Residue frames as qw, qx, qy, qz and C-alpha x, y, z in Angstrom:
[[0.340, -0.742, -0.129, -0.563, 72.27, 84.94, 101.40],
 [0.024, 0.371, -0.694, 0.617, 73.26, 85.52, 105.02],
 [0.691, -0.375, -0.542, -0.296, 71.48, 82.86, 106.96],
 [0.510, -0.627, 0.413, -0.420, 71.05, 82.54, 110.68],
 [0.773, 0.186, -0.606, 0.021, 73.16, 79.54, 111.57],
 [0.790, -0.604, 0.062, -0.086, 73.88, 77.51, 114.66],
 [0.397, -0.707, 0.564, 0.158, 77.25, 76.41, 115.96],
 [0.727, 0.041, 0.649, 0.218, 77.34, 73.30, 113.74],
 [0.554, 0.764, 0.295, 0.147, 76.52, 75.33, 110.62],
 [0.021, -0.963, 0.266, 0.041, 79.15, 77.87, 111.50],
 [0.569, -0.478, 0.639, 0.199, 81.78, 75.15, 112.03],
 [0.725, 0.367, 0.543, 0.211, 80.86, 73.63, 108.64],
 [0.342, 0.934, 0.056, 0.083, 81.25, 77.03, 106.97],
 [0.291, -0.836, 0.452, 0.113, 84.61, 77.49, 108.69],
 [0.689, -0.186, 0.661, 0.233, 85.89, 74.09, 107.53],
 [0.649, 0.570, 0.464, 0.197, 84.72, 74.67, 103.94],
 [0.303, 0.924, 0.087, 0.215, 85.99, 78.22, 103.48],
 [0.527, -0.793, 0.172, 0.255, 88.99, 78.66, 105.81],
 [0.690, -0.155, 0.434, 0.559, 91.79, 77.44, 103.52],
 [0.417, 0.602, 0.436, 0.523, 90.60, 79.35, 100.46],
 [0.134, -0.969, -0.137, -0.156, 90.13, 82.55, 102.45],
 [0.624, -0.636, 0.243, 0.384, 93.59, 82.15, 104.02],
 [0.630, 0.150, 0.448, 0.616, 95.08, 81.85, 100.55],
 [0.180, 0.835, 0.332, 0.400, 93.24, 84.99, 99.46],
 [0.375, -0.925, 0.028, 0.052, 94.54, 86.90, 102.51],
 [0.732, -0.342, 0.322, 0.493, 98.07, 85.58, 101.98],
 [0.545, 0.540, 0.353, 0.536, 98.09, 87.10, 98.48],
 [0.030, -0.932, -0.083, -0.351, 97.88, 90.50, 100.16],
 [0.477, -0.838, 0.248, -0.096, 99.94, 90.18, 103.32],
 [0.649, 0.520, -0.540, 0.130, 102.51, 87.57, 102.13],
 [0.053, -0.366, 0.794, -0.483, 102.66, 85.98, 105.59],
 [0.492, -0.214, -0.811, -0.233, 100.88, 82.70, 106.31],
 [0.292, -0.331, -0.717, 0.539, 100.49, 83.34, 110.05],
 [0.126, 0.251, 0.134, -0.950, 99.12, 86.86, 109.55],
 [0.419, -0.027, -0.580, -0.698, 96.77, 85.60, 106.82],
 [0.443, -0.299, -0.845, 0.037, 95.41, 82.87, 109.14],
 [0.160, -0.330, -0.532, 0.763, 94.99, 85.39, 111.94],
 [0.245, 0.141, -0.152, -0.947, 93.07, 87.78, 109.68],
 [0.498, -0.142, -0.700, -0.492, 90.74, 85.02, 108.49],
 [0.390, -0.320, -0.800, 0.326, 90.19, 83.76, 112.03],
 [0.012, -0.276, -0.323, 0.905, 89.39, 87.30, 113.20],
 [0.363, 0.032, -0.386, -0.847, 86.93, 87.65, 110.33],
 [0.507, -0.256, -0.800, -0.193, 85.15, 84.43, 111.29],
 [0.275, -0.331, -0.656, 0.619, 85.06, 85.52, 114.94],
 [0.141, 0.189, 0.038, -0.971, 83.59, 88.86, 113.89],
 [0.452, -0.108, -0.628, -0.624, 81.00, 87.07, 111.73],
 [0.457, -0.323, -0.818, 0.132, 79.98, 84.88, 114.68],
 [0.183, -0.328, -0.484, 0.790, 79.80, 87.79, 117.11],
 [0.226, 0.282, -0.046, -0.931, 77.79, 89.97, 114.73],
 [0.013, 0.158, 0.920, 0.358, 75.63, 87.21, 113.20],
 [0.058, 0.632, 0.724, -0.271, 72.39, 88.52, 114.70],
 [0.068, 0.781, 0.127, -0.608, 72.88, 92.05, 113.38],
 [0.173, -0.267, 0.645, 0.695, 74.07, 91.27, 109.86],
 [0.564, 0.336, -0.136, -0.742, 71.74, 91.87, 106.92],
 [0.695, 0.031, 0.713, -0.089, 70.10, 88.49, 106.16],
 [0.701, 0.684, 0.136, -0.152, 69.97, 89.44, 102.47],
 [0.171, 0.828, -0.527, -0.080, 73.74, 89.47, 102.24],
 [0.898, 0.201, -0.388, 0.054, 75.91, 86.48, 101.28],
 [0.763, -0.614, 0.128, 0.159, 78.07, 85.00, 104.05],
 [0.783, 0.078, 0.213, 0.579, 81.01, 84.57, 101.67],
 [0.253, 0.752, 0.142, 0.592, 80.67, 88.15, 100.46],
 [0.468, -0.867, 0.033, -0.167, 80.68, 89.35, 104.07],
 [0.829, -0.401, 0.203, 0.334, 83.84, 87.33, 104.81],
 [0.658, 0.366, 0.219, 0.621, 85.63, 88.44, 101.63],
 [0.025, 0.867, 0.080, 0.492, 84.85, 92.08, 102.36],
 [0.627, -0.772, 0.106, -0.026, 85.97, 91.74, 105.99],
 [0.845, -0.173, 0.230, 0.450, 89.20, 90.01, 104.96],
 [0.478, 0.608, 0.165, 0.612, 89.97, 92.60, 102.26],
 [0.204, -0.904, 0.003, -0.377, 89.48, 95.36, 104.83],
 [0.757, -0.618, 0.178, 0.113, 91.60, 93.62, 107.48],
 [0.801, 0.129, 0.208, 0.546, 94.40, 92.98, 104.95],
 [0.255, 0.768, 0.102, 0.578, 94.33, 96.61, 103.88],
 [0.452, -0.861, 0.076, -0.221, 94.44, 97.72, 107.52],
 [0.865, -0.346, 0.181, 0.314, 97.33, 95.38, 108.25],
 [0.662, 0.357, 0.184, 0.633, 99.32, 96.66, 105.27],
 [0.009, 0.855, 0.069, 0.514, 98.52, 100.28, 106.12],
 [0.617, -0.775, 0.090, -0.101, 99.38, 99.88, 109.81],
 [0.818, -0.307, 0.290, 0.390, 102.65, 98.17, 108.97],
 [0.095, 0.817, -0.258, -0.506, 103.52, 100.79, 106.37],
 [0.451, -0.108, 0.796, 0.388, 103.70, 98.17, 103.67],
 [0.450, 0.662, 0.599, 0.021, 100.90, 99.48, 101.52],
 [0.039, 0.719, -0.207, -0.662, 102.52, 101.61, 98.88],
 [0.710, 0.603, -0.119, -0.344, 102.61, 101.57, 95.11],
 [0.246, 0.598, -0.762, -0.047, 106.05, 99.97, 94.92],
 [0.355, -0.139, 0.884, -0.271, 104.96, 97.08, 97.11],
 [0.725, 0.404, 0.345, -0.437, 101.81, 96.56, 95.09],
 [0.619, 0.657, -0.365, -0.228, 103.87, 96.35, 91.93],
 [0.078, 0.526, -0.839, 0.112, 106.64, 94.25, 93.48],
 [0.375, -0.031, 0.864, -0.335, 104.26, 91.79, 95.08],
 [0.197, -0.081, -0.755, -0.620, 101.95, 91.68, 92.02],
 [0.160, 0.352, 0.749, -0.538, 98.84, 92.43, 94.06],
 [0.363, 0.371, -0.137, -0.843, 97.20, 93.69, 90.92],
 [0.833, 0.245, 0.060, -0.492, 94.82, 90.85, 90.15],
 [0.202, -0.382, 0.886, 0.171, 96.82, 87.62, 90.07],
 [0.476, 0.089, -0.686, -0.543, 95.59, 85.04, 87.56],
 [0.303, -0.165, -0.924, 0.164, 94.67, 82.56, 90.30],
 [0.091, 0.323, 0.535, -0.775, 92.35, 85.16, 91.84],
 [0.259, 0.013, -0.467, -0.845, 90.27, 85.52, 88.68],
 [0.387, -0.342, -0.831, -0.208, 87.74, 82.84, 89.68],
 [0.254, -0.484, -0.609, 0.576, 87.17, 84.43, 93.09],
 [0.042, 0.294, -0.036, -0.954, 86.76, 87.84, 91.47],
 [0.308, -0.120, -0.666, -0.668, 84.30, 86.43, 88.94],
 [0.349, -0.449, -0.816, 0.107, 82.27, 84.91, 91.77],
 [0.151, -0.476, -0.377, 0.780, 82.22, 88.19, 93.64],
 [0.140, 0.161, -0.327, -0.921, 81.28, 90.06, 90.47],
 [0.333, -0.274, -0.804, -0.409, 78.50, 87.56, 89.73],
 [0.304, -0.507, -0.712, 0.378, 77.22, 87.88, 93.29],
 [0.055, -0.384, -0.123, 0.914, 77.32, 91.68, 93.08],
 [0.231, -0.020, -0.552, -0.801, 75.40, 91.61, 89.81],
 [0.353, -0.414, -0.832, -0.106, 72.78, 89.37, 91.44],
 [0.233, -0.516, -0.517, 0.642, 72.48, 91.77, 94.38],
 [0.065, 0.230, -0.181, -0.954, 72.10, 94.70, 91.95],
 [0.309, -0.195, -0.732, -0.575, 69.37, 92.82, 90.06],
 [0.334, -0.492, -0.774, 0.217, 67.58, 92.03, 93.32],
 [0.138, -0.446, -0.281, 0.838, 67.80, 95.66, 94.46],
 [0.180, 0.088, -0.408, -0.891, 66.46, 96.88, 91.10],
 [0.340, -0.299, -0.836, -0.309, 63.68, 94.29, 91.27],
 [0.259, -0.486, -0.676, 0.489, 62.61, 95.68, 94.65],
 [0.016, 0.147, -0.033, -0.988, 61.93, 99.12, 93.19],
 [0.495, 0.521, 0.484, -0.499, 58.31, 100.14, 92.54],
 [0.676, 0.432, 0.542, 0.252, 57.30, 99.47, 88.93],
 [0.319, 0.932, 0.114, 0.132, 57.41, 103.06, 87.62],
 [0.319, -0.855, 0.389, 0.128, 60.62, 103.82, 89.51],
 [0.697, -0.181, 0.630, 0.292, 62.26, 100.67, 88.12],
 [0.616, 0.629, 0.416, 0.228, 61.11, 101.49, 84.58],
 [0.114, 0.988, -0.093, 0.049, 62.59, 105.00, 84.79],
 [0.494, -0.673, 0.520, 0.181, 65.84, 103.71, 86.28],
 [0.731, 0.067, 0.613, 0.292, 66.24, 101.05, 83.57],
 [0.497, 0.810, 0.258, 0.173, 65.48, 103.53, 80.78],
 [0.054, -0.964, 0.261, -0.005, 68.17, 105.86, 82.13],
 [0.455, -0.630, 0.622, 0.098, 70.89, 103.39, 83.09],
 [0.630, -0.015, 0.749, 0.207, 70.46, 100.58, 80.59],
 [0.525, 0.649, 0.488, 0.255, 68.98, 102.37, 77.59],
 [0.439, -0.144, 0.047, 0.886, 70.97, 105.57, 78.20],
 [0.026, 0.749, 0.471, 0.466, 67.96, 107.85, 77.82],
 [0.132, 0.205, -0.291, 0.925, 68.19, 111.36, 79.24],
 [0.100, 0.350, 0.691, -0.625, 65.64, 112.56, 81.77],
 [0.392, 0.400, -0.055, -0.827, 63.81, 114.65, 79.15],
 [0.408, 0.170, -0.775, -0.452, 63.65, 111.66, 76.77],
 [0.148, -0.192, -0.939, 0.246, 62.22, 109.47, 79.55],
 [0.215, 0.395, 0.431, -0.782, 59.68, 112.14, 80.48],
 [0.441, 0.342, -0.351, -0.751, 58.57, 112.44, 76.83],
 [0.347, 0.083, -0.906, -0.227, 58.40, 108.67, 76.36],
 [0.194, -0.302, -0.884, 0.300, 56.34, 108.08, 79.51],
 [0.172, -0.671, -0.411, -0.593, 54.26, 111.28, 79.35],
 [0.570, -0.700, -0.332, 0.274, 55.45, 112.55, 82.73],
 [0.030, 0.985, -0.143, 0.093, 57.36, 115.60, 83.89],
 [0.569, 0.499, -0.507, 0.414, 61.15, 115.82, 84.11],
 [0.294, -0.540, 0.494, -0.615, 60.73, 116.57, 87.83],
 [0.918, -0.156, 0.157, -0.329, 58.96, 113.22, 88.27],
 [0.867, 0.347, -0.297, 0.199, 61.81, 111.47, 86.47],
 [0.203, 0.600, -0.521, 0.572, 64.35, 113.24, 88.71],
 [0.583, -0.437, 0.398, -0.558, 62.42, 112.29, 91.85],
 [0.985, 0.009, 0.030, -0.172, 62.10, 108.65, 90.78],
 [0.711, 0.467, -0.399, 0.343, 65.80, 108.42, 89.85],
 [0.090, -0.596, 0.521, -0.604, 66.73, 109.90, 93.21],
 [0.808, -0.274, 0.282, -0.439, 64.53, 107.34, 94.95],
 [0.963, 0.224, -0.152, 0.018, 66.06, 104.48, 92.92],
 [0.499, 0.556, -0.477, 0.463, 69.64, 105.55, 93.56],
 [0.361, -0.541, 0.482, -0.587, 68.99, 105.99, 97.27],
 [0.937, -0.123, 0.149, -0.289, 67.50, 102.48, 97.44],
 [0.870, 0.362, -0.265, 0.205, 70.48, 100.99, 95.57],
 [0.162, 0.642, -0.519, 0.540, 72.96, 102.81, 97.82],
 [0.617, -0.428, 0.425, -0.506, 71.27, 101.35, 100.89],
 [0.979, 0.045, 0.096, -0.174, 70.99, 97.83, 99.52],
 [0.847, 0.395, -0.174, 0.311, 74.53, 97.71, 98.13],
 [0.175, -0.906, 0.306, -0.236, 76.37, 99.60, 100.86],
 [0.824, -0.416, 0.380, 0.062, 78.05, 96.39, 102.04],
 [0.838, 0.311, 0.253, 0.371, 79.81, 96.09, 98.70],
 [0.139, 0.987, -0.071, 0.043, 81.27, 99.61, 98.79],
 [0.406, -0.732, 0.520, 0.169, 84.64, 98.70, 100.28],
 [0.728, 0.049, 0.627, 0.273, 85.02, 95.76, 97.91],
 [0.517, 0.789, 0.288, 0.161, 84.13, 98.00, 94.97],
 [0.070, -0.961, 0.257, 0.075, 86.76, 100.57, 96.05],
 [0.580, -0.440, 0.637, 0.254, 89.45, 97.86, 96.15],
 [0.687, 0.354, 0.583, 0.251, 88.44, 96.54, 92.71],
 [0.333, 0.933, 0.113, 0.079, 88.44, 100.03, 91.18],
 [0.264, -0.854, 0.421, 0.156, 91.87, 100.80, 92.69],
 [0.651, -0.188, 0.678, 0.284, 93.28, 97.55, 91.32],
 [0.610, 0.621, 0.455, 0.186, 91.77, 98.21, 87.89],
 [0.142, 0.985, -0.093, -0.015, 93.31, 101.69, 87.78],
 [0.456, -0.651, 0.567, 0.218, 96.66, 100.29, 88.82],
 [0.702, 0.144, 0.643, 0.270, 96.48, 97.72, 86.04],
 [0.471, 0.829, 0.278, 0.118, 95.56, 100.38, 83.50],
 [0.058, -0.951, 0.285, 0.102, 98.55, 102.55, 84.46],
 [0.602, -0.396, 0.642, 0.262, 100.91, 99.58, 84.05],
 [0.662, 0.371, 0.598, 0.259, 99.77, 98.90, 80.47]]
């Protein structure tokens, strides 16, 4: 979770995460100096925005998302982000990045579970019946003895809540989906 931290806590975070995050950035930009600059900028941004960042969000997740975005912007701005470069540089999920991706996926799943847990009981029940048991709205209405309109309203409420709670993961999700599609087209 994003915690409010003082200068000493921030310095500790920097020392613990800097090298790994630089390596992650280097995988995208293929330049050690640019990778370090991107990570440093991300830490500076974190420090400057620390008071306004959602306290329910993981610090590492925030940094990973910021670094992914800055790497993408760097590649785009330097006209290096094209399909041929992605294939040539093997930016499509290197084996050494699997652990980081699994951590991010685990964290995202935890955030989804938390967001679902925050829903009102009936709303959560309807959402779970639809998304995890694959029941249609009419089936849910029949099972719970409520109208289809109530099911629709509760699903709308649940999805709106999840969108708000998980909005910080949107850019990361877009990158992961793009990489997955690229991998699927190669096979």
